N, C-alpha and C positions, 0 to 999 in steps of 0.2 A: 895558641889555637891548637886544638886537638881534634883530629878527625873532621875538620871542616866546621867545628863549632867553637866559637869563642864566647865566653860568658863574663859579663861585668855585673856581678850580683850585688844587690843592696838588700839582702835578707833582713828582716826585722824592722824595716823601715816602710814608710808608706809610699816611698818613690818607686817608680817602675824599674825593673831590671832590664837591661839591654843585652840581647843575644845577637850574635852575628852568625848567620848560617848561609853558606854558599854565597858569600860576599853580599848578603842582604842583611840589613839591620832590622831585628824584630824586637819590638817592646812588649814585655809581658809583666803585668802586675802580679806579684807574689802575695797570696793572701796572708794576712796577720790575724791572729786570734784576738778577739776583743776580750777583755777581762770580764769574768763573771761577776754576778752581784755579790758573791761572798769572798771576792779576792782579798780585800784588805780588812777583813774582819779580825779584830784582836780578841784573844781569849780574855775571859774575866781574870784579872790578876790576883784576886783574893784567894789566899790559901793559908792553912795553918802551918806553924813551924815544922810539924811532923811531915807534912806533905812536901814542903820545901826541902827538908833533909833527904826524903825519899827520892825526889827528883835529882838532887845533887849526887846521891850515891848511884843512881841509875846512869847519869851522864858520865861519871867517872868510869863505870864498868864499860859503857859503850865506847868511850875513847880508848880504853885499854885494848878493846877487841878490834878496833879499826885497823891498826897496822897489819894484823894477821889476815883480815879480809882483803886488804889492798895487795898483800903479798900473794894471796890466792888468785886474785884477778891477774896479776902480773904473770904468775906461773902458767895460768891457763892461756894467756894471750900469746905466750911463746910457742904454743902449739900450732899457730898459724890460722888460716882461714876462719875469720871471725863469723862469717855468714852461716857456717854450719857447725860451729862450735857451741853446742847447747850448754855445756858446763860453763863456758866463759860467759855466755849471756845470763845465766842464772847467778853466777858469782858477781857479775857486774850489777845486776839488779839488786842483789842483797847489799852490796856496798853503797849503791844510791839510796836505798831505803835506810840504811844505817846513818848515812850522812844527813839525810832529810830529817830523821828523828833527833839527831844530835842538835841540828839547827833549831828545831822546834822547841826542845827542851831549854836550850841556851836562851832563846827569845823569851820563853815563859818565865825562867828564873830572872832574867834581866829586868822585867817589869813586875815582878811579884810584889804584892803587898800582903805582909804577914797579918793575919787576924789576930789581934791581942788575946791574951788568955782571958778567961771569963772574969767578968767584973760584976759587981752587984748593981746593975743598972735597973731602972724602973721600967724601961721599955725594951722591946725585942730589937736586937741588932745582930750583926754578924758575930757568930760564936755563941749566941744565946741558946739555952736549952729551954724549950717551950713545951708545956703540956696543954693540949687542946682537948675539948670535950665535944662530942657530937653524938646525939641520940642516946645519951647516957653512957657512952663508951669513951674512955680517956686514952689518948696516945701521946707519947713523948717524942719530940723531934729536936734535933740540933740543927741550927741554920748556919750553913757555910757556903762557900763558893762552889760553882759548878764542877770544878775538877775533883771534888771530894764527895759528890752526891752519891748516896746509896740508900734509897727509900726503905729497903728491906732491913737495914740496920738503924733506921730512924734518923738519917741525915738527909736533909733537903737543901736545895739550892735557894738562896735569896732571890734568884731570878725566876723560880718556879712560880705557878699561880698561887699556891698556898704560901710559900715563902715570902713573895712580894706583898701579899695581902696582910701577912703577920708583922712585917717590918714596921717599927715605930709604935706598934700597939702595946697596951699595958695589960696586966692581969685584970680580968673582969670584962675586958672589951670583947665585943663579938665581931666576927668577920663573916661576910657572906660570899660564897663562890658559886659560879655557874658551872656545874659538873654534869655533862651529858644532858644539857638542856634543862636541868633542874637546879634550882637555887638551894644550896645547902648552907646552913648556919653553923659556925664553929665558935666556941667560947674559949678564951684563954683562962686557964685556972692556975 
């Protein structure tokens, strides 16, 4: 009991916490945050070997920089008074961000499914290079996973409207997409 206040807390549970104040027991329910609708969404695991290698290199670099970031937090913590130590707060935030990113990349690599090298398939699949024609103009796209999407370089996701419409189609097939309220037809060449 400290200053007339005794706390028996059950933070993180749905049970009420008991507080004793001035020899009276007061029950207070501590709010818990409900998980959001995107809490348990998994990333699409499909990636090329090049992207997998890039993530592996990035993870190794981040793990090498972690001890230095932790040492910086420790050094700044020794200055005392955490509440007014802005440098400590910033360093702690950087370390948390680094740890979070390391966990995200490890999780992504753990469930990664490598897109096989191009094969001579008759239909559009992950890794395919597709040429489509619309209004007399031809465009070339490579269909990959969402982690590698870059429409400016002609790389689209298999989950994008165009990518999902192309999946499983063959040369000569036509696909129709609703773009901006207008139906547009594309032909695979």
